[in-house]
N, C-alpha and C positions, 0 to 999 in steps of 0.2 A: 527461398530458393525455390526452385520446382521438385520434387521429389515425387516419385515413387510409390504405391504404395504398398508393396512387399518391401521398402525400403526404411519405411517410418520406424520411427522406433517410442515406447512407451515416455509421453515428459515432453516431448518436441510441441512445440507453439505452432497453432495457426495462425499466419498472416495477410489472411485472404479471408472474404467471405467463403464457405463452400457451400454450393447454392447445390438445391436438387429441382424436382418438378416445379417446387410453390415459388409465392415471390418472397419468401426470406429464406435467411439458409439456414442449414441443418446443421451447421457446425460455425457457429460467428467466429471471424477474430479473432487472436488475442488466446481461444482456447485452450489448455493444457488439456494434448490428447493422452486419453483412459485407453484400455481394451474397449469400453461400449460403442467409443468414437469409432474405432477402427472395424466393428461386427455392423456400422451404421455405413463407413465406407464400401464395404464390401455388400451390403444388402444394395445400398444405390448403385454400383460397378464404376464408383468414383475410382480411375488409379490411379491418377495422377494430382495434388494440392501443392500448395505453396506455405512453406514455413519461416519457421526466425532461423539463423544460423547457431544460434546459442538454445539447450535444451531448457527446463526449468531446474535442475541442480545446478547450473552455473555453467555446466561442460559445452564446448560445440559440439553442433551435432557432425558425426561422422558416420556417411555412406558406405554399405558395403563395398562399394565400390572407389571408393577416395584415394586407395593404397594405387590404384593404377592410374589416377594424375598425375600430369608432367609437372613436375617442380616450378613453371614457369604459369602452370592453369594457378598450382597454390600459392607461388607467389602474390599473382592478381585478386584472389582472394585476399588475402592477411590485408594489403592495399586499399582494398575494399573501407569505403566509411561504415563504423559503428551503427548501426541504429538505435534506438530508445534501449526497445527489450534488450537488445546484447549487451550496450552500457548496464544495464538495470541488476540485469541475476550475474554480467560480472562485477558485479557492489558487493552483491551478497555474497558471491565467493568469495570476494577481500574479506569484509566484514564476519565472517564465521572462522576464515583464517586468523583474525585478532584475538576473537571470540575464543576462538582457542589456546592462545597462548595467555590471555588471561587465567583461565583455567587450571592452566598450566601455575601462576607467578609470576609472569611477565607480567612489565609495566605497563600502564595505559601508552601505547606510542600516539599521541594527541597529529604529530604530524602526519601519521601516515592516513591513520583516519578522515584526518583533512584532502588527506591528496588524493584516496579514492571518493569521495562522499562529494566534492565541491562540483566536479563534473557531472554530475547528474543530476543537480541540483540546478544547475545554469541549462543544462538540457530543458528539465523542467519548465522552468520557468518563462521558459522562450513558448514550449508551447502545452501548457497547463492539464490539454483534454488529456493527455497520456494518467494521470490521477486516476483516474476512472476502474481503468484495468491492472492496476496494484492489487488489490486484491485476491483475482485471478490466480497467479503464481507463489502465491504464500503454501506451503502444503505444510499438513499435519506437524511432519519429520523435522522441517526448516523454517518453523514459525517464527520461534528468536527472531534467525538473522532476516527477515523478509520484514519482519515488524520493526528489526531498529530502523534500514535502512528507507521504509515507507515512510515510517513517524520521521524522521529526518526530514524527510519530502514535503513534507503535508507541515509541517514548521514553519519550515523556510516559505511554499507560498501561501500562509496566512499571514507570517509578518508582512509578507510585501504587501496584501491586500492591506494591512492596515496600517501598512505606507512605513513601514522602517526601512531606512535603510540599509547597504550592499555589505556594510561592514556588522550590525546586527543580526540583519538575515544570515550572516554565515555564520554567526554564533549559533544563533537558532539551532540551525540547521546540522550544527556540533552537540548543541545540548539533547536533538531531539535521537542523534542516532547512538549517544552515548547513556542514556536516563536509563539505559539496563543493564551497563555494563558491572552493576553491583551484583547480576543475573549468574555471575560466573563465580560468584562463594559462593550459590546454593547448590545445595547435594544434585547429581545429575540425574541421580534416581527421581526428585522430585520431578525436574525439569521435564523426564521422559515420562511423568507417570500418565495412564490412559482416564484416571476414575478422579471424579473430585479431591479437593485435597484434606487435609485431616486438618483439623483447627490448629495444630503445633507444626503439622507442614505450611502454612500458610502464614504462620509467625514466623519460618526462617526467611520465606517466600519476600515477608513484609522490609522485612532489615535489607533489601537491595541498593532501597534508596539513597540509606545511609552507609552501605559498605560502597556504593558507587560512589557516592561524596569523596568518600576516605581516597580513593583510590584516583581520583583526578587533584585536589582541592590542593596539591603542592606544586602542578603545573602554572606556567606565568602563560601559554598557546590559550588558555582559557578564562572569560572576563569572570568576573567575582558573580555577576546574575545570571552566568551559564553554568554554571555552579551550582547555583542555590536549585535552576531549574532543576539537578539532576536528581537533587533533593528532596524538592519538592512537590515532586509532579505528580507526586498521589494525594496531596492536599486536594479538597475543595470548598469552597466562596460558600458554605452553608456552617463548613467545619467539622464536617463528618469524612476527613479524610486519613490520612497517616505521612509519616509520623508524628508531626507535632498537634496535631487541631487545627493547623491553623486555620485563621477567617480574614472575607474581603480584601480588603487593600493588605494585609499581610502576606498577599501569596503574589510572588512577583507575576508582572504579566508574560514573563519566559515559561512560566511556571505553569501557566493557564495554559499556553500556546501549546506546549508541548503536552500537558496533561486532558487536554479535547480531540486533540491527533491521535494519541495511547491509544483512548477509550473509542472512540469513530475505526482506526486500523482495529481493533481486537473482534469488536464487534461484526465487520465488515471479510474476516476471515476467518479460513476452515482450524482450528484448533481442536489438540487432542479430544479433551472431554464437552466441546461446544461446536453446533456447530452455523455458519454464518450465516449473515443477514443481506439482506437488500442495500447498496448504500443511500437510497432514499425513504427507506425506510427507520437506519438507524438515524440520518438526519434527523427526520420529523421525532424521532426518540428522545433526539438531544434534545430541542427543542420543546418537546413538552416535558417528557419523564424524566430528565434531568437537568429541568428547569431550576434555578437556586444553586445549582452544584458548581457553575461556571460563570463569570464575570458575561454578564450580556453584547458586550460589543468583541470578546471571541466568538461566540453563539455566533454572534450575527457574522463574522469573519470567514468562519466554514459552511455555512450554509451560500453566501455571497459566491465567496473560489466553488462551492461545491455544485450551483445550484443556477451558477452563469450557464445558464448552455446555449448557443447560437442559433437564433432559429436555421428549422432543415436537420438538426443532428438529429438521428434516426435513436430511438427508443422502443423498449417494448415496454407495452404495464403489466403490473401484476394479475389484468384479469386476459394475458396470454396473446391480447391484440399488440399489433406494431404499429408504429406511426411517426411520426416524425415533431418537432418541439414547433410552434408555431412563435407564440409570444410569451417570456416571463413578466409580469407584473411585480414591479420596485417589492412591494410588500409581501412577495407571496414566490423569492425563490425557489423552495425545490418543488411547488406547484404550477408550472407550466400548463399552456393551454398547446393541446395535443392533437394535432388529424392523423384521426386512424388510416388506413388505407381504403376504409371505405368512403373519403373523404369527411366525415361526422368530425365535429369538432367537441374536442370536451375537456371543458375546465378543470381541471385537477381540486384545484383550490378553492370548488365548489363539491368534489368529489371526497369526500373523508376517509371513504373504505378502499379508495384505488390508487396506489402510488405507481413510478416506474421503478421498477424492477434492473432493466439494465439497462446500459446508455454505451452505443455504438463509436465506437471514434477510431 
């Protein structure tokens, strides 16, 4: 929807690139607007922009003039098809409600979680490029809820990439969404703490895998392997994980997928005491620095999923230069050949110090 600069609120999400005098956008699509962005709009004398109907907190955007709209116009707005961003943020809001219920001692309602998780999975399966924008919507304060929904989505996409059938993909999506349900048993003080955790606090957090398993173990709506993934998603292939220091084939495939999705989204998102890192830098770290922590087929699954950029996809490099993907080599998913605005071609597989810092979808 188009809004006037004076009506823009913090937390609104840009739905179309905002251009200045240069060829590159001054504020790219999918940006969550903060005070500095409003200053940029004023400096460039931009009076109108396009934003999503839903703000980053999951609440609908309400213009100060919205009360003047006729009831007929409001009905028309309601009947508009919901876009991915609106659906995703609404899903996060619904997950937050469920999590707060678990904190109050309410049992996990698997049917309810399935009801709001599967629609966003189905939309993402039709266009997986939305996955590149997920870390942008996650905020420090709401990270836990965004993390659950995003991990669910990433798990489903990896599962599909690895050839799992739809029933398995749905179970995997539920495993991702519920992997951290045991965090509801962790002290709220620890969950909101902005400094690194003490040893005793970290021990309490590590109990979330066992607590999560206890919360879902009696439900018939989850398969045994789905429950196992909730318990095992912090196990690592080399035996360095928890809670049981399991190794290699003793860690179920679902557990491996949830584990790598969990690490990926955590590293690419802004958290209370850690800054987010670019997606392709994180993928490089997963393939190199975390080598041996995950089954190679799971690593290849996430690299193929996120490195599969279509020819012509606009990107920004870590050098600050803009370009578009020209070709991706089969053995170098995260290091394609990029054509810069200057027409120069750069083979990122030969430039170890340069990586894609942003993907524009």
